[in-house]
C-alpha positions as a Markdown table, in Angstrom:
| # | Residue | x | y | z |
|---|---|---|---|---|
| 1 | Met | -5.4 | -3.7 | 31.7 |
| 2 | Thr | -6.0 | -3.3 | 28.0 |
| 3 | Leu | -4.6 | -6.7 | 26.8 |
| 4 | Pro | -6.3 | -8.7 | 29.5 |
| 5 | Ala | -9.6 | -6.9 | 28.7 |
| 6 | Tyr | -9.2 | -7.7 | 25.0 |
| 7 | Leu | -8.4 | -11.3 | 25.7 |
| 8 | Ala | -11.3 | -11.8 | 28.1 |
| 9 | Ala | -13.6 | -10.0 | 25.5 |
| 10 | Ala | -12.4 | -12.3 | 22.8 |
| 11 | Leu | -12.9 | -15.5 | 24.8 |
| 12 | Cys | -16.4 | -14.5 | 25.8 |
| 13 | Glu | -17.4 | -13.5 | 22.3 |
| 14 | Ile | -16.0 | -16.6 | 20.6 |
| 15 | Ala | -17.5 | -18.9 | 23.3 |
| 16 | Gly | -20.8 | -17.0 | 23.2 |
| 17 | Cys | -21.0 | -17.3 | 19.4 |
| 18 | Phe | -20.0 | -20.9 | 19.6 |
| 19 | Gly | -22.9 | -21.5 | 21.9 |
| 20 | Phe | -25.3 | -20.3 | 19.2 |
| 21 | Trp | -23.4 | -22.3 | 16.6 |
| 22 | Ala | -23.8 | -25.4 | 18.7 |
| 23 | Trp | -27.5 | -24.9 | 19.2 |
| 24 | Leu | -28.4 | -24.0 | 15.6 |
| 25 | Arg | -25.9 | -26.0 | 13.7 |
| 26 | Met | -25.0 | -28.9 | 15.9 |
| 27 | Gly | -28.4 | -29.7 | 17.4 |
| 28 | Lys | -27.4 | -28.9 | 21.0 |
| 29 | Pro | -30.1 | -28.0 | 23.6 |
| 30 | Val | -31.3 | -24.4 | 23.9 |
| 31 | Ile | -29.2 | -24.0 | 27.1 |
| 32 | Trp | -26.2 | -23.6 | 24.8 |
| 33 | Ala | -27.8 | -20.5 | 23.2 |
| 34 | Ile | -28.8 | -19.2 | 26.7 |
| 35 | Gly | -25.2 | -19.6 | 27.9 |
| 36 | Gly | -24.0 | -18.0 | 24.7 |
| 37 | Thr | -26.2 | -15.0 | 25.4 |
| 38 | Ala | -24.7 | -14.6 | 28.8 |
| 39 | Leu | -21.2 | -14.8 | 27.4 |
| 40 | Leu | -22.0 | -12.2 | 24.8 |
| 41 | Leu | -23.1 | -9.8 | 27.5 |
| 42 | Cys | -19.8 | -10.4 | 29.3 |
| 43 | Phe | -18.0 | -9.7 | 26.0 |
| 44 | Ala | -19.7 | -6.3 | 25.8 |
| 45 | Leu | -18.7 | -5.5 | 29.4 |
| 46 | Phe | -15.1 | -6.4 | 28.9 |
| 47 | Leu | -14.8 | -4.5 | 25.6 |
| 48 | Thr | -15.9 | -1.3 | 27.5 |
| 49 | Arg | -12.9 | -1.7 | 29.7 |
| 50 | Ile | -10.4 | -1.0 | 26.9 |
| 51 | Glu | -8.2 | 2.0 | 27.5 |
| 52 | Ser | -9.0 | 4.2 | 24.5 |
| 53 | Glu | -10.3 | 7.7 | 24.0 |
| 54 | Thr | -12.9 | 6.5 | 21.4 |
| 55 | Ala | -15.0 | 3.4 | 21.2 |
| 56 | Gly | -14.5 | 3.1 | 17.5 |
| 57 | Arg | -10.7 | 2.9 | 17.9 |
| 58 | Ala | -11.0 | 0.3 | 20.7 |
| 59 | Phe | -13.4 | -1.8 | 18.6 |
| 60 | Ala | -11.2 | -1.5 | 15.5 |
| 61 | Ala | -8.1 | -2.7 | 17.3 |
| 62 | Tyr | -10.1 | -5.4 | 18.9 |
| 63 | Gly | -10.6 | -6.9 | 15.5 |
| 64 | Gly | -7.0 | -8.1 | 15.4 |
| 65 | Ile | -7.2 | -9.6 | 18.8 |
| 66 | Tyr | -10.5 | -11.4 | 17.8 |
| 67 | Ile | -8.9 | -12.9 | 14.7 |
| 68 | Cys | -6.0 | -14.3 | 16.6 |
| 69 | Ala | -8.2 | -15.6 | 19.4 |
| 70 | Ser | -10.5 | -17.2 | 16.8 |
| 71 | Leu | -7.6 | -19.1 | 15.3 |
| 72 | Gly | -6.6 | -20.2 | 18.8 |
| 73 | Trp | -10.1 | -21.4 | 19.5 |
| 74 | Met | -10.1 | -23.3 | 16.2 |
| 75 | Trp | -6.9 | -25.0 | 17.2 |
| 76 | Ala | -7.7 | -25.7 | 20.9 |
| 77 | Ile | -11.4 | -26.5 | 20.7 |
| 78 | Glu | -12.1 | -27.6 | 17.2 |
| 79 | Arg | -8.7 | -29.4 | 16.8 |
| 80 | Ala | -8.0 | -27.8 | 13.4 |
| 81 | Arg | -4.4 | -26.5 | 13.3 |
| 82 | Pro | -4.0 | -23.0 | 11.7 |
| 83 | Asp | -1.8 | -23.1 | 8.6 |
| 84 | Arg | 0.9 | -20.6 | 7.6 |
| 85 | Trp | -1.6 | -18.4 | 5.8 |
| 86 | Asp | -3.7 | -18.2 | 9.0 |
| 87 | Leu | -0.6 | -17.3 | 11.0 |
| 88 | Leu | 0.6 | -14.7 | 8.5 |
| 89 | Gly | -2.9 | -13.1 | 8.4 |
| 90 | Ala | -3.0 | -13.1 | 12.2 |
| 91 | Leu | 0.4 | -11.4 | 12.4 |
| 92 | Leu | -0.8 | -8.7 | 10.0 |
| 93 | Cys | -3.9 | -8.1 | 12.0 |
| 94 | Ile | -2.0 | -7.8 | 15.3 |
| 95 | Ala | 0.3 | -5.3 | 13.6 |
| 96 | Gly | -2.7 | -3.3 | 12.4 |
| 97 | Ala | -4.3 | -3.4 | 15.8 |
| 98 | Ala | -1.1 | -2.2 | 17.5 |
| 99 | Ile | -0.8 | 0.7 | 15.0 |
| 100 | Ile | -4.5 | 1.7 | 15.6 |
| 101 | Leu | -4.4 | 1.5 | 19.4 |
| 102 | Leu | -0.8 | 2.5 | 20.3 |
| 103 | Ser | 0.1 | 5.2 | 17.7 |
| 104 | Pro | 0.7 | 8.7 | 19.1 |
| 105 | Arg | -2.2 | 11.1 | 18.4 |
| 106 | Ser | -2.1 | 14.8 | 18.0 |
| 107 | Ala | -4.6 | 16.7 | 20.1 |
């Protein structure tokens, strides 16, 4: 359940923030900001579904997922292909997220 929750949270956060971007920076109607607000609420709900003992650890690991999802958004929606540095950075972020979330912890 963790990976689907992370992916759903990332999609909602990116789309929600893009709604505000479109309204404030691209001159779209205010309905874009309203939709963005609804998506950001969904983001918060999905993020609380992450399997982790602490919120901070779940949020820190989410950062890596968010970075990769943002690059995917950039490619799919904004039609700007990530370059090798984007991909290397994303790989490092996913490695860091995995270490944070999946490492064995002592009690």
